[in-house]
LUMGU-823463 format. One record per atom (N, C-alpha, C, O): x, y, z. Coordinates in pm, whole numbers, padded with zeros to 5 digits, always signed. Example, Ala and Ser with C-alpha at 12.3 -4.5 7.8 and 13.67 -1.06 7.14 Angstrom:
<nodes>
+01319-00569+00780+01230-00450+00780+01320-00330+00780+01424-00332+00846+01285-00225+00708+01367-00106+00714+01290+00003+00787+01341+00114+00804
</nodes>
This chain:
<nodes>
+00084-00104+00007-00004+00010-00006+00099+00106+00009+00200+00101+00080+00053+00211-00081+00162+00337-00098+00103+00424-00019-00020+00429-00014+00185+00513+00059+00137+00608+00137+00090+00768+00056+00153+00831-00029-00006+00792+00103-00037+00938+00063-00001+01054+00155+00025+01050+00275-00003+01167+00065+00048+01300+00166-00104+01387+00175-00216+01351+00137-00064+01496+00232-00182+01582+00254-00236+01623+00078-00355+01626+00050-00150+01645-00001-00199+01704-00119-00290+01609-00185-00396+01636-00242-00228+01481-00166-00291+01360-00219-00440+01357-00170-00538+01336-00243-00441+01381-00033-00587+01353+00032-00676+01456+00001-00796+01434-00019-00612+01598-00008-00715+01713-00051-00745+01703-00181-00853+01754-00209-00686+01654-00270-00713+01632-00401-00829+01521-00421-00920+01530-00503-00811+01416-00334-00907+01298-00342-01037+01314-00254-01134+01238-00256-01023+01416-00183-01133+01439-00064-01309+01415-00126-01400+01351-00073-01309+01481-00236-01446+01498-00288-01487+01338-00335-01595+01286-00305-01406+01286-00397-01411+01134-00426-01430+01049-00295-01510+00956-00291-01350+01086-00187-01339+01007-00092-01482+01004-00020-01535+00898+00013-01543+01139+00003-01675+01170+00050-01790+01125-00030-01902+01097+00014-01747+01121-00164-01857+01066-00242-01872+00899-00271-01955+00844-00343-01783+00849-00204-01744+00715-00197-01732+00661-00364-01788+00560-00407-01653+00748-00438-01603+00709-00559-01470+00641-00568-01429+00615-00682-01405+00611-00477-01272+00542-00469-01279+00385-00471-01384+00330-00440-01188+00325-00500-01151+00183-00476-01127+00170-00325-01087+00268-00261-01152+00040-00260-01113+00014-00125-00997+00044-00075-00983+00104+00032-00879-00003-00165-00751+00026-00123-00723+00188-00122-00649+00234-00034-00773+00260-00204-00728+00420-00217-00799+00473-00074-00746+00557-00001-00934+00405-00046-01021+00477+00058-00955+00423+00182-00973+00508+00270-00884+00316+00231-00827+00277+00334-00716+00368+00324-00687+00408+00437-00643+00416+00237-00501+00478+00246-00545+00620+00282-00471+00691+00351-00652+00660+00242-00700+00818+00275-00745+00818+00432-00706+00900+00515-00825+00719+00456-00861+00698+00580-00738+00690+00684-00731+00754+00789-00665+00620+00648-00541+00598+00744-00479+00706+00747-00423+00713+00856-00456+00804+00680-00394+00948+00666-00511+01039+00736-00477+01140+00797-00611+01012+00731-00716+01120+00804-00691+01094+00952-00676+01185+01034-00686+00959+00982-00682+00918+01125-00538+00986+01192-00539+01021+01311-00425+01002+01114-00320+01050+01187-00263+01224+01149-00163+01283+01189-00357+01263+01073-00326+01412+01043-00454+01498+01078-00566+01487+01030-00416+01573+01161-00535+01664+01233-00554+01763+01114-00671+01764+01077-00473+01844+01044-00527+01936+00964-00594+01878+00854-00694+01943+00823-00573+01775+00782-00666+01704+00684-00790+01667+00742-00894+01693+00681-00793+01593+00887-00916+01576+00930-01001+01683+00964-01122+01664+00979-00937+01822+00980-01032+01920+01014-01104+01958+00869-01223+01988+00877-01043+01959+00740-01081+01989+00624-01185+01888+00586-01289+01932+00538-01173+01770+00598-01279+01656+00585-01371+01661+00666-01477+01626+00614-01383+01695+00798-01489+01716+00870-01577+01842+00837-01699+01857+00841-01474+01928+00804-01580+02070+00733-01650+02029+00606-01765+02068+00585-01592+01961+00530-01647+01908+00409-01753+01823+00418-01850+01837+00344-01746+01732+00504-01846+01634+00540-01978+01697+00594-02091+01657+00563-01947+01808+00685-02071+01869+00736-02127+01966+00652-02247+01993+00661-02044+02029+00561-02098+02120+00445-02199+02016+00343-02311+02052+00305-02147+01900+00311-02214+01817+00220-02357+01779+00304-02470+01798+00257-02332+01724+00429-02478+01704+00483-02562+01810+00486-02683+01793+00476-02506+01937+00503-02605+02066+00514-02677+02083+00373-02798+02105+00365-02583+02071+00251-02632+02086+00143-02756+01977+00118-02868+02009+00079-02714+01852+00147-02805+01739+00111-02941+01781+00189-03047+01790+00128-02930+01803+00307-03029+01819+00402-03109+01931+00370-03225+01933+00412-03057+02042+00289-03151+02152+00256-03186+02126+00093-03224+02226+00032-03175+02007+00023-03200+01999-00100-03147+02076-00215-03203+02095-00323-03004+02127-00165-02982+02209-00247-02896+02141-00374-02828+02041-00350-02899+02191-00496-02824+02133-00588-02680+02113-00560-02627+02175-00467-02609+02027-00638-02467+02020-00620-02423+02146-00624-02483+02239-00678-02283+02156-00550-02201+02285-00547-02123+02282-00673-02063+02177-00700-02116+02383-00753-02072+02392-00877-01908+02352-00860-01856+02378-00752-01836+02295-00956-01702+02270-00950-01610+02381-00913-01519+02373-00829-01647+02511-00999-01579+02602-00967-01578+02668-00812-01479+02728-00771-01676+02655-00747-01687+02687-00613-01639+02624-00536-01591+02678-00437-01634+02473-00553-01588+02389-00488-01428+02408-00484-01367+02407-00377-01371+02423-00599-01230+02461-00633-01180+02592-00552-01068+02597-00501-01261+02684-00546-01213+02783-00461-01227+02790-00340-01150+02867-00283-01326+02715-00256-01334+02657-00139-01206+02582-00121-01125+02616-00036-01188+02485-00196-01068+02407-00152-00925+02476-00144-00829+02446-00073-00936+02551-00215-00791+02648-00257-00770+02721-00114-00667+02713-00047-00894+02796-00079-00899+02845+00065-00857+02795+00173-00773+02847+00247-00924+02668+00194-00906+02569+00287-00736+02518+00307-00685+02498+00417-00664+02503+00171-00532+02465+00170-00424+02589+00230-00317+02569+00286-00482+02708+00202-00397+02809+00245-00363+02818+00390-00444+02777+00473-00249+02867+00425-00225+02842+00568-00287+02961+00638-00298+03067+00577-00331+02948+00772-00407+03047+00832-00312+03181+00834-00190+03178+00847-00386+03288+00821-00319+03425+00840-00362+03475+00980-00473+03447+01026-00273+03549+01047-00278+03623+01189-00398+03725+01159-00398+03802+01063-00483+03716+01240-00587+03865+01220-00553+03955+01330-00532+03908+01442-00545+04096+01305-00515+04194+01391-00587+04212+01512-00556+04303+01589
</nodes>
């Protein structure tokens, strides 16, 4: 089994949430999430967002918006004044 890094996990996060990965890849990402607090926070946010959207029967988030949100989440936090 190959190891995945944070970039791999964040790139495949939507596929992971949508259960669109094979068992081996899901296991790799799941193991990474178990040991990586930063990726786990992103995962938990995205999972909750997905639950809210489904609960409100909103159409699927456009890919461009999803990419912008993911880009913002990958950026390091900035110190607020």
